[in-house]
VMD Tcl script that draws the C-alpha trace (Angstrom):
set ca {
  {0.00 0.00 0.00}
  {1.31 3.43 -0.96}
  {1.28 5.95 1.86}
  {-0.59 9.06 0.77}
  {0.93 12.41 1.57}
  {-0.93 15.47 2.72}
  {-0.55 18.38 0.30}
  {-1.94 21.72 1.40}
  {-3.34 24.45 -0.82}
  {-1.90 27.81 -1.76}
  {-4.69 29.58 0.09}
  {-2.91 28.71 3.36}
  {-0.37 31.44 2.65}
  {-3.16 33.98 2.11}
  {-4.74 32.91 5.39}
  {-1.40 33.32 7.18}
  {-1.10 36.86 5.81}
  {-4.57 37.73 7.12}
  {-3.79 36.22 10.51}
  {-0.94 38.71 10.88}
  {-3.48 41.54 10.69}
  {-6.10 40.43 13.20}
  {-6.32 40.67 16.96}
  {-5.84 37.80 19.36}
  {-9.53 37.17 20.22}
  {-10.44 37.05 16.53}
  {-7.66 34.51 15.92}
  {-8.98 32.38 18.79}
  {-12.54 32.63 17.49}
  {-11.40 31.62 13.99}
  {-9.27 28.71 15.18}
  {-12.12 27.39 17.32}
  {-14.45 27.61 14.32}
  {-11.99 25.65 12.18}
  {-11.79 22.92 14.82}
  {-15.53 22.83 15.33}
  {-16.00 22.48 11.57}
  {-14.33 19.04 11.68}
  {-14.95 17.84 15.24}
  {-17.52 15.40 13.86}
  {-14.70 13.15 12.65}
  {-13.66 12.58 16.25}
  {-17.13 12.49 17.76}
  {-18.41 9.89 15.29}
  {-15.66 7.47 16.29}
  {-15.67 8.35 19.99}
  {-19.12 9.64 20.93}
  {-18.47 9.23 24.66}
  {-15.14 11.08 24.73}
  {-15.85 14.78 25.09}
  {-12.28 16.03 25.52}
  {-11.89 17.69 22.09}
  {-15.37 19.28 22.28}
  {-14.66 20.41 25.86}
  {-11.46 22.06 24.61}
  {-13.43 24.04 22.04}
  {-15.92 25.03 24.74}
  {-13.05 26.10 27.01}
  {-11.77 28.41 24.29}
  {-15.22 29.93 23.92}
  {-15.43 30.35 27.71}
  {-12.11 32.22 27.63}
  {-13.46 34.51 24.92}
  {-16.43 35.26 27.20}
  {-14.11 35.92 30.14}
  {-15.33 32.98 32.21}
  {-12.24 30.78 32.06}
  {-8.59 31.46 32.84}
  {-5.69 30.61 30.53}
  {-4.42 28.00 33.01}
  {-7.70 26.07 32.74}
  {-7.81 26.47 28.97}
  {-4.33 24.99 28.65}
  {-5.46 21.89 30.56}
  {-8.31 21.47 28.07}
  {-5.83 21.74 25.21}
  {-3.61 19.06 26.73}
  {-6.66 16.81 27.17}
  {-7.63 17.18 23.50}
  {-4.08 16.27 22.46}
  {-4.19 13.25 24.78}
  {-7.40 12.16 23.04}
  {-5.61 12.49 19.70}
  {-2.80 10.23 20.88}
  {-5.24 7.54 21.97}
  {-6.64 6.75 18.53}
  {-5.17 5.35 15.36}
  {-7.96 6.78 13.17}
  {-6.17 9.52 11.27}
  {-9.23 11.74 10.66}
  {-10.22 11.51 14.33}
  {-6.65 12.21 15.42}
  {-6.44 15.30 13.21}
  {-9.81 16.57 14.42}
  {-8.77 16.20 18.07}
  {-5.46 17.93 17.32}
  {-7.37 20.75 15.60}
  {-9.32 21.24 18.82}
  {-6.15 21.14 20.92}
  {-4.36 23.64 18.71}
  {-7.41 25.90 18.49}
  {-7.74 26.25 22.24}
  {-3.94 26.61 22.53}
  {-4.35 29.79 20.49}
  {-5.64 31.35 23.72}
  {-2.12 31.00 25.11}
  {-0.07 31.45 21.91}
  {-1.48 33.26 18.86}
  {0.61 31.16 16.47}
  {-1.37 28.01 17.18}
  {-4.28 29.32 15.08}
  {-2.77 28.29 11.75}
  {-1.96 24.85 13.14}
  {-5.58 24.38 14.20}
  {-6.68 25.13 10.66}
  {-4.08 22.80 9.16}
  {-5.15 19.92 11.39}
  {-8.75 20.63 10.36}
  {-7.72 20.32 6.72}
  {-5.84 17.11 7.53}
  {-9.00 15.70 9.12}
  {-10.84 16.38 5.86}
  {-7.98 14.90 3.83}
  {-7.98 11.67 5.81}
  {-11.77 11.42 5.94}
  {-12.04 11.83 2.16}
  {-9.02 9.69 1.27}
  {-7.05 12.74 0.17}
  {-9.67 14.20 -2.14}
  {-7.93 17.36 -3.38}
  {-11.22 19.12 -4.02}
  {-12.43 18.47 -0.47}
  {-9.15 19.81 0.93}
  {-9.38 22.91 -1.26}
  {-13.01 23.41 -0.24}
  {-12.07 23.27 3.44}
  {-9.32 25.87 3.01}
  {-11.71 28.06 1.01}
  {-14.27 27.78 3.81}
  {-11.60 28.71 6.38}
  {-10.57 31.75 4.37}
  {-14.15 32.94 3.92}
  {-14.80 32.39 7.62}
  {-11.74 34.47 8.49}
  {-12.85 37.29 6.19}
  {-16.35 37.20 7.70}
  {-14.90 37.40 11.22}
  {-12.72 40.35 10.24}
  {-15.85 42.22 9.16}
  {-17.73 41.32 12.36}
  {-14.98 42.09 14.84}
}
mol new
graphics top color blue
foreach p $ca { graphics top sphere $p radius 0.5 }
foreach p [lrange $ca 0 end-1] q [lrange $ca 1 end] { graphics top cylinder $p $q radius 0.2 }
display resetview
């Protein structure tokens, strides 16, 4: 069996440029949205393991001012632990997207990694369908532009 390789789209660079121009809460909001967009790939396989979803919720609680960074970091670590405990590549990537998204609360630079893991979840779930990967990046870019207008 030939191992398939993840190939990202050019739009990632455009997204990275836009991320340099937004504030921290907007980056967190965007990263959480990217993770939530693919969380289904984890939840379908592990419906009773709420760690990745709880991480996303922790990030949203931080945005609302009801959770401290210390608590949010614990949720991020838990999502990454969930990712390590599965061999399903789409589920792993979705859990990592959640972990990276909530880690954006602590370090702005995690936002792009959340989006990349979200794209990887799509890639694995669709058996590396290039159109599906491109569609996910296009959705992420549009979502970022929409958030910029709102914020």
